[in-house]
N, C-alpha and C positions, 0 to 999 in steps of 0.2 A: 225755541224749545230748550228747556233746562233738563239735563240728564243728572239725576241725583242717585247716589249709591253709597250706602254705609254698610260696612267697609271690611271689617274682619272680626274674629272672635277676640274678646277681651276678658281676662280674668283679673278682677280688681278687688283686692282685699289685703289686709294685714295677714301675712303668712301664706299668700298665694304661691310664692316661689317653692314652697315645700312640695308642691304637686307637679313639679317640672317633669319628672320621669314619665308620669302618666300622660301629661299634656304632650310631651314629645312623641310618645307612642301613638297618640290619637291622630297625629298628622303624618305618621309613617316614618318617623325618625328613630332608627335603632342604633346608629353609630354617629353620634353628634360631634361636631366640632364646636368647642366653646371659645368664643371670640371675646377678648377683653383687652384692657390696657395695662401697662406696667404699674400704674398707681393702685389698681385693684387686685392685681394677681397674687399678692402676698398678704392680703388683708382678710378680715373676718367675713366680709360679704362673699368673697371668692371661696373661702373655706366652707361656708354654708351651701353654696351651689355645688361645689365639688362633692360634698357629702350626699347630695341627691343624685348627681351624675358622675359617679366615680370613674367610669370608663371613658369619659369624653376626651377627645384629642384637644389639646389646648393651644391656642394661638394668642399670646399675650403681648404682642409687640405693636399694637395699634398706636400710631402717633396721635398727637393732640388734634391735628386735622388730617383725616385719613388720606393716604396717598396711593397712587397707582402702583408704586413698588411694593407697598405693604399688601395691597389687594392681590397682586400676582404671586407674592411669596406665600400668602395664606391659601390661595387657590391651589397652588402646587402641593402644599401639605394636605389639603382636603382630599385631593385626588389620590395622592400617594398612600394616604391612610385609610382609604376605602370608606370615607364618611358619606352619609346620605342626607345630611341636613345640618343646620347651624343653630346654636343658641348664642345670642348676642347679649353680653352682660356689661352694662355701663351706661354712659351718656350717649349723645348722638354720634360720637366718633366710632366706638365699637359697633353700634347698630348699623351705621352707614357702611362701615367696612364689611360687615357680615353680608349686607345686601350686595355689595360689589363682588364678594367671594361667591355668593350664590349664583350670580350672573356669570362670572368668568369660569367657574368650575363646570358650567353646563353649556356655554356658548363658545363658538370658535372665534379665533382672530384676536385682534388687539382690543383694548378697552375703549379708546376714544370714539370709535364709530357708533357706540351704543349711547353716547351722550344725547340729550334732548335736542340741543342746537345743531347736532350733526345728523339729525334724522333718525336717531336711535329708537324712538318710541315703537316704530313698526318692527324693529329687529329683535326686540326682547319678547321671548315667547314663554308659554306656560311651562316649559320644561325646566325652568329655573328651580334650583334646590330650595326646599322649604326652610324658612327662617322663623324662629321664635325669638321675640325681643323681650328682654328683661331690663327695663330702665332702672338705673340706680341714682339718677338725678331727676329733678322735676323741672324740665325745661324744654327739651328738644321736640317732643312729640313724634320723633322718628319711629317710635314703636308702632304707630298706625299710619305712617306716611308712605307714599308711593315713590319717594325720591331718595337717592343717595348722593351726597355732595362729596366729590373726590377730587383731590388736587393731582393733576397729571404731571408727568416728568418735565414738561415745559413751563410749569408754574401756573397754568390756568386751572381754575377751580370750576368744574362743570357739574351740572345736574344730570343724573341718570334716572329717568322717570318712566314708570310703567305701573299699571295696576298689578302686574305680576310681581312687582318689587315689594308690595305690602307684606309684612310678616303674617304668617298664617295665624299666629296667636300672639297677642301682647299680654305678658304676665306682669301686671302692675302691682307691686307689693310695697306700700309706703314704708314698711318696716326697714327696707333696704336703704332708705334715705335718712334714717334717724342720726347717723353719724356724719352727714355731709357738712363740711366746714362752712362757716358763715359766708366767706367770700364766694365760694362756689354756689352756695344757696342763693345769694344775691344775683349772681351772673346768670345762672340757669333759670331762676324765677323771672328775671326780666326778659329772658328769651321766650318763656311761655307767654308772658303778658304781651310782648311784641307780636308774637304769632296771632294771638286773639285779635289784637288791634288791626294788624295788616290784613288778615283774611276778612275781617268784618268790612273794611274799607274797600276791598276789591270790588270792581263793578260787575263781576259775574253774578248771575241770578241764582241764588240758592238760599231761600229763607230758612230752612232747617239749620244750615251751617251758620247763618247770621245769628240765630237764637243761641246756638251752642257757643259761638265766639263771644257774644255779649255776656253770657253766664260765666264763661271762663275768665274773661277780663275782670268781672266783678269779684269772682272768687280769688284770683291772684292779687288784686288790689287790697282785698280785705285781710289776706293771710300772709303776704310776703314778709312784712316786718316782723310778725310773730315767729315765723320760721327762721328768720335771720337772727333774731335775738334769743329765741328759745329753741335750739335745735332738736331737743327731745320732745317737743310738743306734738303729740300724735294727731290732734285735730288739724294743726297747721300743716304737717307733712301730708296728711290725707288730702287736704284741699289743694295744696300746691301740686301734688301729683295729678289730681283730677283736672286742674287748670291746664297743666301741660298736655294731658291727654286730649282735652277739648281743643286746644290749639292745633294739635295734630289732626284731629277729626275734621277740621275745617280747611286743611291744606288744599283740598281739591278746588277751592275757590281761587287759588293762587295767592301770592304774597305781593310785595310792592317794592318801592325804591329803597327802603331800609335794607332789604335782603340783596337787592341789586348791588348795593354799595358794600355790604359786609362780606359777600361771597368773594370778590377778588381780593379784598384785604385779608381774608382768611387763607388765601393761597400763597401769601408771602412766606418765604423761608425764614426771614428775619425782618422785624420781630415776629415771633409766633403769637398770634392774637386769638383770644377766646371769642367764639362766635356770639355767645349771649351778651358778653360785655360790649362788643361792637354794636350789636343791635340797640342796646340801652343808650349808648353814646350818640348814635346816629338818629334815633327815633325823634327827638324834639324838632330838629331841623326839617325832617320830612313831614311831620304833622303840620308845621307852619306852611310849608309849600303846598300841601294838599288841601288845606282848609277851604280855599275858595271853590273847590270842586267837590267837596264832601262835607259841607257845613252841617247838614242835618245828622249825618251819621256820626260825626265827631261830637256833636251835642249829645247824641244818645250814649256814646262811650263815656262822656263826662258824667252823665247821670249814673251810668252803671258803676263807675269806679269811685264816685263820691267827690268829684271836683266841686269845690265851693270857692267863689271869690277870685278865681283865676281861670286859666285855660289849660287844656290837656297837655300841651307841650311844656308849659311852665311847671305843671304838676309832676310830669315825668322827670324834669330836671331836679326838682326837689326830692323826689323819691330816690333817684340815683345818688344824690348827695347823702341822704339818710342811710343808704346801704353801703356807703364807702366806695362807690364805683368812680372811675376816673371821669373828669369833666369834659374831656376832649380826646380826639384821636391823637393829637400831639402828645398828650400826657401818657398815651399808651405806647409811644415810640414811633409813630408814623411821622415821616418827614415830607416836606413840600415836594421834593424831587420824585417821590413815589406816586403822587396824585395823578399825573397824566395817564399812566398805565392803568390806574384804578378806574379812571373815567372810562377808558376804553372797555375794560372788563364789565363795568356797570351797564354801558350801552348795549352790550351783547348778552347780558344775563337774561335768563328766561323769566325772572320775576318782574322785569320792567314792563312787560305787556299788560300786567294786571294792576299796575298802580292806577289810582283813580284819576290822576292828572297826567297827561302825556309828558314825556321828558325828552328834551333835546340835549345835545352835548353841553351847551352853556348852562342848562339847569343842573346837570350833575356837577359841573365845575363849581357852581355856586354852592350846592349842597355840601360838597366835600370841604369847601372853604369854611363854611359855617361850622361843620363838625370838627374842624381842626382847631377851633378857637373856643 
């Protein structure tokens, strides 16, 4: 039996963020906490949102990869300020942090026991505070995802997963992405494309999600170069935000080895590594590994993205180069001595179970070796 459920309310249009006050009221939020990061807090996008939500309590200290310390600090501010819901503004980090705050502001105890691999799914209840997600990048899909990825104090990056974690409303306003720099456009766009590819390849049965993932992959492949080169192109920004949303809508199928590997890498304190860039760099090696067990699906993806005269893995490598992304993990600052711990993290990651080909320790060692070069 396949259980299929889609998913939450989505407001998708240029200018949708101007309706945030009414949207917040519709889900019972009267005293919102606005969660963002230092890069957005003093910019034009933040000013626009503050003009709509002038009385919001602001937490703007989200790190590049959200941490347990940041979650607990923001949850304390949430409770002390009498907030009753959250508006997350930014990429995946502020959105995931807001989900963590919504959990810890309403549930007792420490954060770690609520992680998926610690049996946390059954512990997360419907009393979680409501979240509205306002993405300002077109990549993570976290605005419709049921997971938050948070780095704990011991350095482990764990998934906190529950249907109750899905934001009550996703407010997708492509206008907020018009000023996104080219490098971030590339990295987050490849994140969206990777999500569509990995969820499509997941062996779980969900034909509606497969159709969404194929369309999202096609859309990202067609528009990512235009968004990278012409940042003000409204059609490109609309389509990249839609591709990101579509990747998120298919998360319930699970991801795969790309994310098993990028999650522990994202937990490193140094170097600080961007999740979407990691996915882009790791993806070719994993596609080659999976091809023997997912040949028909990879062929369908090749048709969807327009691969001609080569294979999907090589096509991704060329796309990464065209977008100015690094060619390897080593080029990102990862060193050989880090890899054994990353292999351990990948073996334990929740995404490993939904890779189309099963993975042993030696497989991850080989994949990391390939991604390093």
